C-alpha positions in Angstrom: -20.6 -29.4 -6.3 -18.1 -28.2 -8.8 -15.0 -26.7 -7.2 -16.3 -23.9 -5.0 -19.7 -23.5 -6.7 -22.9 -25.1 -7.9 -26.1 -23.9 -9.6 -29.6 -24.8 -8.6 -32.3 -23.2 -10.8 -31.1 -19.6 -11.2 -29.2 -19.6 -7.9 -25.4 -19.7 -7.9 -23.9 -20.9 -4.6 -20.3 -20.0 -4.0 -18.7 -22.0 -1.2 -15.0 -22.5 -0.4 -15.5 -24.0 3.0 -14.9 -20.6 4.7 -17.7 -18.6 3.2 -21.0 -19.6 1.5 -23.0 -17.1 -0.5 -26.0 -17.3 -2.9 -26.3 -15.1 -6.0 -29.6 -15.0 -7.9 -30.3 -14.5 -11.6 -27.5 -16.8 -12.8 -28.1 -19.1 -15.7 -24.7 -20.7 -16.2 -21.2 -20.7 -14.8 -17.8 -22.3 -15.1 -14.6 -22.1 -13.0 -11.0 -21.7 -13.9 -7.9 -21.8 -11.7 -5.9 -18.6 -12.1 -2.2 -18.6 -11.4 -1.0 -15.1 -12.1 2.6 -15.7 -11.3 4.0 -13.1 -8.9 1.0 -10.7 -8.9 -1.3 -12.6 -6.5 -1.7 -16.0 -4.9 -3.5 -18.6 -7.1 -7.3 -18.4 -6.9 -10.5 -19.8 -8.5 -12.5 -17.5 -10.7 -16.1 -18.4 -11.3 -17.2 -16.9 -14.6 -21.0 -16.6 -14.7 -23.7 -15.4 -17.1 -26.8 -13.7 -15.8 -30.3 -14.2 -17.1 -30.3 -10.7 -18.5 -27.3 -11.6 -20.7 -24.6 -9.8 -18.7 -21.5 -11.4 -17.3 -20.0 -11.4 -13.8 -17.2 -13.2 -12.2 -16.5 -14.3 -8.6 -13.0 -14.9 -7.2 -12.3 -17.1 -4.2 -9.2 -18.2 -2.4 -9.3 -21.5 -0.7 -8.3 -20.3 2.7 -10.1 -17.0 3.0 -13.7 -16.2 4.0 -13.9 -13.8 1.1 -15.5 -13.5 -2.3 -14.5 -10.8 -4.9 -17.3 -9.8 -7.2 -16.2 -8.2 -10.5 -18.7 -5.3 -10.3 -21.2 -3.7 -8.0 -24.4 -5.3 -9.5 -25.5 -7.3 -6.4 -28.6 -5.8 -5.0 -28.1 -7.2 -1.5 -24.6 -8.3 -0.5 -25.5 -9.0 3.2 -28.6 -9.3 5.4 -28.0 -8.3 9.0 -30.4 -9.7 11.5 -30.8 -8.0 14.9 -31.0 -4.4 16.3 -27.5 -3.6 17.5 -25.3 -3.4 14.3 -22.6 -0.8 13.9 -20.8 0.0 10.8 -17.3 1.4 10.6 -16.4 3.2 7.4 -12.8 3.7 6.3 -11.8 6.3 3.8 -8.3 6.0 2.3 -7.0 9.4 1.3 -4.5 9.9 -1.5 -3.4 13.2 -3.1 -0.8 13.2 -0.3 0.8 16.4 -1.5 -2.1 18.2 0.1 -3.2 15.7 2.8 -1.4 14.1 5.7 -4.3 12.2 7.2 -4.4 9.1 5.1 -7.1 7.1 6.9 -10.4 8.5 8.1 -12.6 6.3 10.2 -16.2 6.9 11.3 -18.5 4.7 13.4 -22.3 4.7 12.7 -25.1 3.1 14.7 -28.0 1.5 12.8 -31.4 2.8 13.9 -34.7 1.1 13.4 -35.1 2.0 9.7 -31.4 1.6 8.9 -29.0 4.5 8.2 -30.1 8.0 7.7 -27.7 8.6 4.9 -25.5 6.8 2.4 -22.0 6.0 3.6 -19.0 6.6 1.6 -15.6 4.9 1.7 -13.4 2.0 0.6 -13.8 -0.4 3.5 -17.0 -1.0 5.6 -17.0 -3.3 8.7 -20.2 -4.4 10.3 -20.2 -5.7 13.9 -22.8 -6.4 16.6 -21.9 -7.0 20.2 -24.5 -9.8 20.4 -23.1 -11.7 17.4 -19.9 -13.6 17.1 -19.9 -13.0 13.3 -18.7 -9.8 11.6 -19.0 -8.8 7.9 -16.9 -6.5 5.8 -17.0 -4.9 2.3 -14.0 -3.6 0.3 -14.7 -1.3 -2.6 -11.8 -1.4 -5.1 -12.3 2.0 -6.5 -9.9 4.6 -7.9 -9.7 8.2 -6.7 -12.5 9.5 -9.0 -15.2 7.6 -7.1 -15.9 5.9 -3.8 -18.0 3.0 -2.7 -21.4 4.0 -1.4 -23.2 1.7 1.1 -26.8 1.8 2.1 -28.5 -0.2 4.9 -32.3 -0.3 4.9 -35.2 -2.5 5.9 -37.1 -3.5 2.9 -40.6 -3.4 4.2 -41.3 -0.2 6.1 -44.6 -1.4 7.5 -42.7 -4.0 9.6 -40.1 -1.7 11.1 -41.8 -1.5 14.5 -41.7 -5.3 14.8 -38.5 -6.4 16.5 -36.4 -8.5 14.1 -39.2 -8.6 11.6 -36.9 -7.8 8.7 -33.1 -7.7 8.3 -31.1 -4.7 7.4 -30.2 -5.1 3.7 -26.7 -4.0 2.7 -26.2 -2.7 -0.8 -23.0 -1.2 -2.4 -22.7 1.0 -5.5 -19.3 2.2 -6.7 -19.5 2.9 -10.4 -19.1 -0.7 -11.5 -15.8 -1.5 -9.9 -15.1 -4.8 -8.0 -16.6 -5.4 -4.6 -15.1 -7.7 -2.0 -17.3 -9.2 0.6 -16.2 -11.3 3.6 -17.3 -12.7 7.0 -15.3 -13.6 10.0 -15.4 -13.6 13.8 -16.2 -10.4 15.5 -12.9 -8.5 16.2 -11.0 -10.1 13.4 -12.2 -8.1 10.4 -9.1 -5.9 10.2 -6.8 -8.9 10.0 -8.9 -10.6 7.3 -8.9 -7.4 5.2 -5.1 -7.4 5.4 -5.0 -11.1 4.6 -7.1 -10.5 1.5 -4.7 -7.8 0.2 -1.7 -10.1 0.9 -3.4 -12.7 -1.3 -4.5 -10.2 -4.0 -1.0 -8.7 -4.3 1.6 -11.3 -3.6 4.4 -8.7 -3.2 7.9 -10.1 -3.6 10.6 -9.6 -1.0 10.9 -6.1 0.6 13.5 -3.9 -1.1 15.3 -0.7 -0.4 15.5 1.9 -3.1 17.1 5.3 -3.6 15.6 8.2 -5.4 17.5 11.5 -5.8 14.4 13.7 -6.1 14.1 14.0 -2.4 17.0 16.4 -2.1 15.2 18.9 -4.3 17.8 19.4 -7.0 15.2 18.2 -9.6 16.8 16.9 -12.7 19.8 19.3 -12.6 22.4 16.7 -11.4 21.1 13.6 -13.2 23.8 12.4 -15.6 26.0 9.4 -16.2 28.8 10.4 -13.8 26.3 11.4 -11.1 24.4 8.0 -11.3 27.7 6.2 -11.2 28.4 7.8 -7.8 24.9 6.9 -6.6 25.5 3.3 -7.6 28.8 3.3 -5.7 27.1 4.8 -2.6 24.3 2.1 -2.9 27.0 -0.6 -2.8 28.6 0.9 0.3 25.2 1.4 2.1 23.5 -1.7 0.9 20.7 -0.2 -1.1 19.0 -2.7 -3.5 17.8 -0.4 -6.3 19.0 2.9 -7.7 16.1 4.7 -9.4 16.9 7.3 -12.0 14.2 10.0 -11.7 13.3 12.9 -13.9 16.2 14.0 -16.2 17.1 10.8 -18.1 14.8 11.8 -21.0 15.1 14.5 -23.6 12.0 16.4 -22.5 11.9 18.9 -19.7 9.1 18.6 -17.1 9.7 22.2 -16.0 8.2 23.4 -19.2 4.8 24.0 -17.7 2.9 25.3 -20.7 2.4 21.9 -22.4 -0.9 20.9 -20.8 -4.5 20.3 -21.9 -7.6 21.9 -20.5 -7.8 19.2 -17.8 -4.2 19.8 -16.7 -2.8 16.7 -18.4 0.7 17.1 -19.7 1.2 16.8 -23.4 4.5 15.1 -24.4 5.8 15.6 -27.9 7.0 12.7 -29.9 10.7 13.1 -28.9 10.0 13.7 -25.2 10.9 10.2 -24.0 14.0 9.7 -26.1 17.1 9.3 -24.1 19.0 12.5 -23.3 22.3 11.6 -24.9 24.0 14.7 -23.6 23.5 13.5 -20.1 23.9 9.8 -20.9 26.3 9.6 -23.9 26.9 5.9 -23.4 23.2 5.1 -22.7 21.8 3.6 -19.6 22.8 -0.1 -20.0 26.4 0.5 -19.0 25.1 1.9 -15.7 22.8 -1.1 -15.3 25.7 -3.5 -15.9 27.9 -1.6 -13.4 25.1 -1.9 -10.8 24.6 -5.5 -11.5 28.1 -6.4 -10.6 27.3 -5.5 -7.0 23.8 -7.0 -7.0 22.1 -3.6 -7.5 19.2 -3.1 -9.9 18.2 0.1 -11.8 14.8 1.7 -11.8 13.5 4.6 -13.9 10.9 7.3 -13.5 8.1 7.6 -16.2 5.0 9.7 -16.7 2.3 8.1 -18.8 0.5 10.5 -21.0 -3.2 10.7 -19.9 -3.9 13.5 -22.5 -6.9 12.7 -24.7 -7.7 9.5 -22.7 -4.2 8.0 -23.0 -4.1 8.6 -26.8 -0.4 7.9 -26.7 -0.7 4.6 -24.9 1.0 2.5 -27.5 3.9 5.0 -27.7 4.2 4.8 -23.9 4.2 1.0 -24.0 7.0 1.2 -26.5 9.1 3.6 -24.3 8.8 1.2 -21.3 9.6 -1.8 -23.5 12.7 -0.1 -24.7 13.7 0.8 -21.1 13.3 -2.8 -20.1 15.1 -4.3 -23.0 17.8 -1.7 -23.9 18.3 0.1 -20.6 18.0 -2.9 -18.3 15.4 -1.0 -16.1 13.3 -3.3 -13.9 11.5 -0.9 -11.6 9.3 1.9 -12.9 7.9 4.8 -10.9 4.7 5.9 -12.7 3.9 9.5 -12.0 2.1 12.7 -13.2 -0.8 10.9 -15.0 -4.5 11.5 -14.3 -7.3 8.8 -14.3 -10.5 10.8 -13.8 -13.1 8.4 -15.2 -13.5 4.7 -16.0 -12.1 5.0 -19.5 -8.9 6.5 -18.1 -8.7 3.8 -15.5 -9.0 1.0 -18.0 -6.3 2.4 -20.2 -4.0 2.8 -17.1 -4.7 -0.9 -16.2 -3.8 -1.9 -19.7 -0.5 -0.1 -19.4 0.2 -2.0 -16.1 -0.6 -5.3 -17.7 1.8 -4.5 -20.5 4.6 -3.6 -18.1 4.2 -6.9 -16.2 4.2 -8.8 -19.4 7.8 -7.7 -20.0 9.2 -10.2 -17.5 8.8 -11.8 -14.1 11.4 -9.4 -12.7 9.6 -6.2 -13.4 7.7 -4.0 -10.8 6.1 -0.6 -10.6 5.7 2.0 -8.0 2.3 3.7 -8.2 2.6 7.4 -7.2 -0.5 8.6 -5.2 0.8 12.1 -4.4 -1.4 14.2 -6.8 -4.5 14.2 -9.1 -7.1 11.5 -9.4 -5.3 8.2 -9.9 -5.8 4.5 -9.1 -5.5 5.1 -5.4 -4.6 2.4 -3.0 -7.1 -0.3 -4.1 -7.8 -0.1 -7.8 -5.3 -2.3 -9.6 -4.3 -3.7 -6.2 -2.4 -6.6 -7.9 0.2 -4.3 -9.4 3.4 -3.3 -7.6 3.9 -1.0 -4.6 2.6 2.4 -3.7 4.8 5.5 -3.6 3.0 7.3 -0.8 4.3 10.8 -0.3 6.7 13.6 -1.1 8.1 15.1 2.0 11.1 17.4 1.8 13.7 18.8 4.3 14.3 21.8 1.9 10.8 23.1 2.8 11.0 21.9 6.4 7.9 19.7 5.9 9.7 16.4 6.7 9.3 15.2 10.2 10.3 11.5 11.2 7.1 10.8 13.2 4.9 11.6 10.2 5.8 8.7 7.8 5.7 6.4 10.9 2.2 7.7 11.7 1.0 7.3 8.1 2.4 3.8 7.8 0.9 2.9 11.2 -2.5 4.2 10.2 -2.5 2.3 6.9 -1.2 -0.9 8.4 -4.5 -1.5 10.2 -6.1 -2.4 6.9 -3.4 -2.8 4.3 -0.2 -4.9 4.3 2.8 -2.7 4.9 4.7 -4.5 2.0 2.4 -2.6 -0.4 4.1 0.7 0.4 7.2 2.8 -0.1 7.9 5.2 2.8 10.7 7.6 2.8 13.7 8.3 5.1 15.6 11.6 4.4 19.1 12.8 4.9 18.6 14.4 8.3 21.5 16.8 8.0 20.3 18.4 4.8 18.7 21.8 5.1 18.7 21.5 8.9 18.9 25.3 9.1 15.5 25.6 7.6 13.9 24.1 10.7 13.2 25.8 14.0 16.3 25.2 16.1 14.1 24.4 19.1 11.9 21.9 17.3 12.6 18.4 18.9 10.9 16.7 15.9 13.3 18.1 13.3 15.1 15.3 11.4 18.6 16.3 12.5 17.7 15.2 16.1 17.2 11.5 15.1 19.7 8.7 14.6 19.8 7.3 11.1 18.9 3.8 12.2 15.8 5.2 13.9 14.8 6.8 10.6 15.2 3.5 8.8 13.4 1.6 11.6 10.4 4.0 11.3 9.8 2.8 7.7 11.4 -0.7 7.6 8.0 -2.5 7.7 7.4 -1.0 4.2 9.9 -0.8 1.3 12.3 1.8 2.7 12.9 4.6 0.2 16.1 6.6 0.6 14.6 9.9 -0.5 18.0 11.5 -1.1 21.2 11.7 -3.1 22.8 8.9 -1.1 26.3 9.8 -2.2 26.1 12.8 0.1 25.0 10.8 3.2 27.8 11.4 5.8 30.1 8.7 7.1 28.6 9.1 10.6 25.1 8.5 9.3 26.2 5.5 7.3 27.8 4.1 10.4 24.5 4.6 12.3 22.6 2.8 9.5 24.9 -0.2 9.0 23.7 -2.5 11.9 20.0 -2.2 11.3 20.4 -2.6 7.5 22.3 -5.9 8.1 19.7 -7.2 10.5 16.7 -6.1 8.3 18.1 -7.9 5.3 18.5 -11.1 7.4 14.8 -11.0 8.4 13.1 -9.3 5.5 12.0 -12.5 3.9 9.7 -13.2 6.9 8.6 -9.5 7.1 7.7 -9.6 3.4 5.0 -12.3 4.0 4.0 -11.7 7.6 0.9 -10.1 9.0 2.0 -6.7 10.4 -0.5 -4.9 12.7 -0.1 -1.5 14.5 0.2 -1.6 18.3 0.5 1.0 21.0 -0.4 4.7 20.7 -0.9 6.4 17.3 2.5 8.1 16.5 2.4 11.8 17.2 6.1 12.5 17.9 5.7 11.8 21.7 4.1 8.3 21.9 5.0 4.7 22.6 4.1 3.0 19.4 5.1 0.2 17.1 4.1 -3.0 15.2 3.4 -6.6 16.0 4.5 -9.1 13.4 3.0 -12.6 13.1 3.1 -15.4 10.5 0.5 -18.2 10.3 -0.9 -17.0 13.6 2.5 -17.4 15.4 4.4 -14.4 16.9 7.5 -13.3 15.1 8.7 -9.8 16.0 8.0 -6.6 17.8 9.2 -3.2 16.4 8.6 -0.6 19.1 9.4 3.1 19.4 9.8 5.5 22.3 9.2 8.8 20.6 10.2 12.1 22.2 8.8 11.5 25.7 10.2 11.4 29.2 8.2 8.2 29.9 10.7 5.4 29.3 8.4 2.4 29.3 5.7 1.4 26.9 3.1 -1.4 27.5 1.7 -3.0 24.3 -1.3 -5.3 24.0 -0.3 -8.3 21.8 -2.0 -11.7 21.4 0.9 -13.6 23.0 1.3 -15.4 26.3 4.6 -15.6 27.9 7.5 -15.9 25.5 11.2 -15.1 25.2 12.4 -11.9 23.5 15.7 -11.4 21.7 16.9 -7.8 20.9 18.0 -7.9 17.3 18.8 -4.2 17.0 18.3 -0.9 18.8 19.8 2.5 19.3 19.3 2.4 23.1 19.5 0.1 26.1 16.5 -2.2 26.1 14.6 -4.2 28.7 11.6 -6.3 27.5 9.2 -8.6 29.1 6.4 -10.5 27.3 3.6 -12.2 29.2 -0.2 -12.4 29.7 -1.0 -10.6 26.4 1.4 -7.7 27.1 4.8 -6.6 26.0 6.5 -4.2 28.4 9.5 -2.4 26.8 11.8 0.0 28.5 14.0 2.1 26.2 16.8 4.2 27.8 16.4 7.3 25.8 13.9 9.3 23.8 13.8 8.8 20.0 14.7 5.2 20.5 13.5 2.0 18.8 13.9 -1.8 19.3 13.5 -4.6 16.8 12.7 -7.7 18.9 12.5 -11.4 17.9 9.8 -13.3 19.8 10.4 -17.0 20.4 
């Protein structure tokens, strides 16, 4: 066998020692080892030609029971034998400006013919209580389409004979990649997370500030203002200062420049530097930040008008920002990708950005419109998940925790940016009796609630009070000491789903060994939470907390007592 594959007749067998799968109709194949630098872990790609003349590729990682197929052309990705299969469908919801339930799960029971309807989603998990093996499918689709899965028995005349024919599983998703995998029953969620850790080898977790969260739009953005943001970043310990809307000559508040699909139309001078606001350019700010180990990021809106007709212009703008402004992080916003041609152009832009240098990264905004979503282009950067503002009294600390907790079941938390706000800002806009209002929470609690992601200081950090900075300092120090492990670990949700009054948290392991617990006592009178974790008896060291903590770990449980509501504890297991 060649590395991971062989061909017998027209049958291609892909086998990496963890998964073995036959694909028919293949006349030739060759393999290459792909080393895509920082974007993913190295893998083997098997490039094949079908008998009908079309091409397809299969990607495998040596330590995963997973095969990634470059399109949805396989007629039968699995055959399920037996009568008791259940399929869990997972839909990942973007457009978060209008949605705060980011994960929808539904469980279906297979009946004797199969399923009575086509299932829709991004992740499909198949389990049978009488089988030790489980299967899963991941559909790497953008917002404009979803994967559709059907399960049917091929020969209806045999359906009344027990186990006469298997359930045949097919997937259609508009020609986007399909990932198939198999593992032990009960381990599917962990293997889905493992795939995405392999497919997007995120660098070390980082903190970033973005002034847009305080709702002054571009009004304050200028050289002197960003200098103060950099000084505050130095004092607080923030890694990146991102310059949002306002650095460019164009004005995003000019709403009339749109096409019939709602795409903005940017004139030729739109993305030139606003020299009134930045008379000395951006590079002096980048150099100022660099002295204190801080990097600079910039906001940018690719033009999706006329199917990215200005793509080369946009590439040139970003190249200039990289070379002449020193920007290394780009938040990509406001574009639309409502068909496959748009998606391909957007992926081309991302490839270009990453060709600029090994130190570049992007934040993919999923707050509005049809875009790449969570899975399409999964090898690129991190995901800017949501806009939540204290000015409009729609920011509540338990909600980003809840959304991160939900997503962490299937996706690595290092893929995301989640926000913490200035809790003292616009506090009068909230109901004075609302216990979930941000002003009631300690600043380190707010940081802890998003610290398994890339924490985003969604604020003008220069206005964060001294009291709040003091609350923040201990956990920032501890987090930086441990983030290299958090960046590459498996992080799974534990406890109750956050709702403002739960005991909830995350369990962190690496290479199957326990590393940390991060637990929360939300606003509840119950002081003790009991968490199921795959750990026997072990010692626990309190690394950081805003309360008195007692913890005991034994027999698959962690019992954590926190002395006050709205408390957290970051705990090292050893």
